[in-house]
MARLO-433969 format. One record per residue (C-alpha): x, y, z; residue in one letter. Coordinates in steps of 0.05 Angstrom, whole numbers, plus 5000, padded with zeros to 4 digits. Example, Ala and Ser with C-alpha at 12.3 -4.5 7.8 and 13.67 -1.06 7.14 Angstrom:
2
524649105156A 527349795143S 
END
This chain:
343
123751987933M 130051587936R 136251857900I 139751227881S 146551117910R 148450617855S 151450847786I 144750727756K 137650847782P 133450257801V 127050147760V 121849677792C 117649317740V 111448967758T 109548397711M 102048567712G 096648037701Y 100647387693P 096347087639A 096747727594G 102348007553I 105848387610G 111447857618A 112547837544E 113348587532V 117648657594I 122348107570S 122748377501K 123749087525A 129448867574L 132648447518A 134749127487S 141449327505R 139650047497T 133949997549V 138449597597R 144050127595R 139150617625L 138250317695A 138249697739N 131849327737F 127848947791L 122048527765I 116748377816V 112447777800G 112447027797N 118246697760V 114146077738S 108546487709F 113346957677F 117046417640N 110646087619K 107746727593A 114146817553C 114446137523C 110946327460G 116546787436G 118447257489G 126147347490K 129447027547R 133247517589I 138647387640P 136347547712Y 137947337782T 132247077824V 131747347895I 126747177950G 126247807991D 128548547998D 135348368025S 137448077956G 136648767921I 143948837907I 146448977836F 153448717834S 153248137785N 146848277748S 143048867723D 136348507726I 133848197791L 127347827795F 123647847862L 119747197862N 113047207896M 110346497902P 103146417887E 098246427946T 093745897917A 094045337867K 091845547795V 091945227729K 096045717687F 093745877617S 095546487575C 089646897552G 084746637606K 081147017662I 082646777731S 080747067798A 087046777829V 091747077778L 087947737784G 089347737858G 096647577843E 097248177800S 094848617856V 099948317904R 105648527857Y 103149247856I 102749267933K 109848987939K 112549477887A 109450067924V 112549817990D 119349787958L 118450497928A 116150787996R 121850468031A 126950777984G 129250107954K 127550297882V 127450957848D 121150887804M 115750427785L 113850177713V 107649737716T 105649197672G 098149177651P 092848877699I 086448567678N 080748937713K 075748377705H 080447867736A 082448337791A 075148487805A 073747747812L 079147727866S 075948287907G 079448877876F 074649467883T 078650057852H 077250337782K 084250187760G 091750217771H 091950977780T 086550987835E 089550387870F 096550717872L 093551357901A 089850927953Y 096250557973L 100151197981T 094651628013N 095152097956T 089152587954R 091052997892H 093052567831F 091652537758A 092752077697M 096752327638M 097851967574L 103952167533A 106652037467R 112952427452G 111153157457K 103652997459L 101152997532K 093952887549V 091653027622L 084752707641L 079453067682A 075752407693T 078151707675T 074151067672H 066851287674L 060751117634P 059251707587V 052651837619R 056251997684D 061452477660I 057853107667S 055452977738S 062552777758C 066153407735L 068253837792D 070954527788K 075854447846N 078253767823D 079554027753I 083254627783S 087554197827D 089253747768K 091454337726L 095654607783S 098753907792L 100253867718A 103654557719H 108454347774V 109453657742F 111353907673L 116454377704K 119453867752R 119753247708Y 119753507637F 124054147646R 118754617614I 119955267648S 113155587633K 108555037613P 101955207578L 095954727585V 089854777538A 083054577570V 077754257528C 070654387535G 065853817548L 061053987493N 061754107418P 064654787401H 066154837478A 058954967492G 058255527438D 057056047493N 051855617530G 047855427467L 050454707474I 050554537548G 052554947609D 058454527636E 063355017609E 060055617642K 058455307708N 064454837719I 070254887669I 071055657668I 071055717743P 076055177748A 080655517698I 080156177737R 081755827802R 087655497771A 090256157741L 089656477809K 094155907839K 099356037784G 098155537730A 098355777658N 092255517624V 087655687565R 080555497550G 075455207549P 077155037477L 073554617424P 076453907429A 075853797355D 081454307340G 085954327400V 090053727382F 092754047319F 095454607360D 098454127413L 101953747355A 105254387328I 107454597398G 102655147415K 101054797481Y 105254347524D 099253917545A 091653867539V 086753707593M 080853297567C 074353217605M 073552457591Y 077651867568H 076051797495D 076052537484Q 083552527489G 085851837478L 082851737407V 087152297382A 093452097421L 093251387399K 092051567327M 098751917333A 102151297356G 098650767396R 104750317405D 109050847440K 103751147486T 105851197560V 101051237619N 103751697673I 101151817745T 101852537771L 101952657846G 104652017874L 110852047920P 114951687867F 115051657792I 110251177760R 109451017685T 106250427648S 105150187578C 099150487545G 095749837527H 092049297565G 093248567575T 091348367504A 088847687524L 087247507450D 094747497434I 097647287502A 102646717496G 103446767421K 109847167421G 107447737375I 106248277428A 109748937411D 114249187467P 115049897442D 110250207494S 113849847551M 120450087524K 117650787522Q 115050737592A 121850557619I 125551107578K 120251597602T 120851407675A 128451457675V 128452117639A 123652387690M 128052127745F 134152467715T 130553117706A 128253117780F 134952897805S 138553467770N 133354007790N 128853737846P 125354397855R 123454437780G 125855157770K 
END
């Protein structure tokens, strides 16, 4: 990871799917002086698309357009825009699905990863992509998280969603409910718990993190009366994680564990599937939820919402989640810089 030589760290922000709300929430977030004081910012995307997507009400921000990596010098501006011209002609329209634009959003991610791996930026904050549009362009990954792991050759990674002190780690991500049980793997769960243990110490300064582990079934299986995934998969995973040094408890009934998380009994909760954790988290504050990827060779956060095509271009998108994603990334970078071994 690059330790910035400038006074401020450098945050690379990808604009996401051009016809979604990514540009608008980025523009509104960076219009905040409080946010801009935290770092220098490099937006990766297409200037023309960005301005068109903001025309419905996104605040205009002062930025300097650059055409390549050599222009990443923060002397006269704290916001640079690395412009990537489109690879094919497209009729731009906010809120519409386009294979071309889906492919453009993937290009922005690739470029941002190249910059991070080359040490030219300190962290990534990604705007939301549209999976349908990306798939039409040939994108075959389940989502942002899996694609970032692929680009960086990262074997052990995990998705964590956070809202303040509430942190939810996912054992599985975007799967049909019918496939969840067959995709649970004790070694994978154990590896993610170990990863979370190191991550919470290193980036959140929690000296002895305690992670609760949810069961898959109601009442955490009720001693085998309601399913056997707890006995055959989750309990062996917990035992393995404990042997490797992680501090975990479970399996616990998912219907009660979030109260204990909210009052500080646990530092994070691992859930077995997407909605098991995110329903509770987003009820606590959807507009300030942050998506964090564990295990990458650099810090990556993202807003906790999608492209919201129904309101794209209308100027009414809420930037709070993007603001929080930036604040979280910078706080993580600062914690790591001050104590890289996480002790």
